[in-house]
C-alpha positions in Angstrom: 71.1 95.8 91.7 71.6 97.2 95.2 73.3 100.5 94.6 73.3 101.2 98.3 76.0 98.5 98.6 78.3 100.8 96.7 78.3 103.5 99.2 80.9 101.9 101.6 83.3 101.4 98.6 82.9 105.1 97.6 83.5 106.1 101.2 86.7 104.0 101.4 87.9 105.5 98.1 87.4 109.0 99.5 89.2 108.0 102.7 92.1 106.8 100.6 92.3 110.2 98.9 92.3 111.9 102.4 95.2 109.7 103.3 97.0 110.6 100.0 96.6 114.3 100.8 97.6 113.9 104.4 100.7 112.0 103.2 101.6 114.7 100.8 101.0 117.5 103.3 103.5 116.0 105.7 106.0 114.4 103.4 106.6 117.2 100.9 107.5 119.8 103.6 109.8 117.2 105.2 111.5 116.5 102.0 112.0 120.2 101.3 113.7 120.6 104.6 116.2 117.9 103.7 117.5 119.9 100.7 118.7 116.7 99.0 121.1 117.1 96.1 119.6 116.4 92.7 121.3 113.0 92.3 119.6 111.8 95.6 116.2 113.1 94.7 115.6 111.4 91.4 113.6 108.2 90.8 113.2 105.7 93.6 110.1 104.7 95.5 108.4 106.1 98.5 109.7 103.3 100.6 113.2 104.5 99.8 112.4 107.4 102.2 112.3 105.0 105.2 115.2 106.0 107.4 115.5 109.4 105.5 112.3 111.0 106.7 111.1 110.7 110.3 109.1 107.5 110.9 106.0 109.5 112.0 105.9 111.1 108.5 106.4 107.7 106.8 103.5 106.1 108.7 101.0 108.0 106.6 102.7 106.8 103.4 102.7 103.2 104.7 99.0 103.4 105.4 98.2 104.9 102.1 100.0 101.9 100.5 98.0 99.6 102.7 94.8 101.2 101.4 96.0 100.3 97.9 96.4 96.6 98.8 93.7 94.6 100.6 90.9 97.0 100.0 91.2 96.2 96.3 89.5 92.9 97.1 86.9 94.8 99.1 86.0 96.8 96.0 85.5 93.7 94.0 83.5 92.0 96.6 81.2 95.0 97.1 80.6 95.2 93.3 79.7 91.5 93.3 77.3 92.0 96.2 75.7 95.1 94.7 75.2 93.3 91.4 73.6 90.3 93.1 71.4 92.3 95.3 73.4 92.3 98.6 71.5 92.1 101.8 71.2 94.5 104.7 73.7 92.3 106.5 76.1 92.6 103.6 75.8 96.4 103.8 76.5 96.3 107.6 79.6 94.2 107.0 80.8 96.6 104.3 80.3 99.6 106.6 82.0 97.8 109.5 85.0 97.1 107.2 85.3 100.7 106.2 85.0 102.0 109.8 87.7 99.6 111.0 89.9 100.5 108.0 89.5 104.3 108.9 90.4 103.6 112.6 93.3 101.4 111.4 94.5 104.4 109.2 94.3 106.9 112.1 96.0 104.5 114.4 98.8 103.8 112.0 99.2 107.4 111.1 99.2 108.8 114.6 100.3 106.1 117.2 101.4 103.0 115.2 101.7 100.4 117.9 101.7 97.0 116.2 99.4 95.0 118.6 96.5 97.4 118.1 97.2 97.8 114.4 97.3 94.0 114.0 94.1 93.6 115.8 92.3 96.1 113.7 93.8 94.5 110.5 92.7 91.0 111.6 89.2 92.1 112.4 88.8 93.9 109.0 90.2 90.8 107.3 87.8 88.6 109.0 84.9 90.9 107.9 86.2 90.9 104.3 86.5 87.1 104.4 82.8 86.8 105.4 81.9 89.2 102.7 83.9 87.4 100.1 82.3 84.0 101.0 78.8 85.6 100.9 79.7 87.1 97.4 80.9 83.7 96.2 77.7 82.0 97.5 75.6 84.7 95.8 77.0 83.9 92.4 77.2 80.1 92.5 
């Protein structure tokens, strides 16, 4: 087993927690300023706050949600590659994926123009696709 392969997954998990804290640190004070009546502050989902909170605050929440989506496949692929020995190339691909996801997070949380965000997402998706194919080939 190549435990070094697990480091990028651990790093992305830590980054996800950074985004969670950043989201809470911006969203909770903004919610407090709204002084919503109790009937408007019960239940619901974070996305219900779109249009209620400023977009710049919601961007962090949107990114945190994104980190709970596609990266779940990344975690599975990394574990497969770690268990099957994963090469140095696989490790480079994994670190590149993490680096691009961190840049994507920062871009979405701070600037959020779609063409750049889409490019970052596309590149990270291509890296993950290559990793997934390599993981499949490693187990068949």
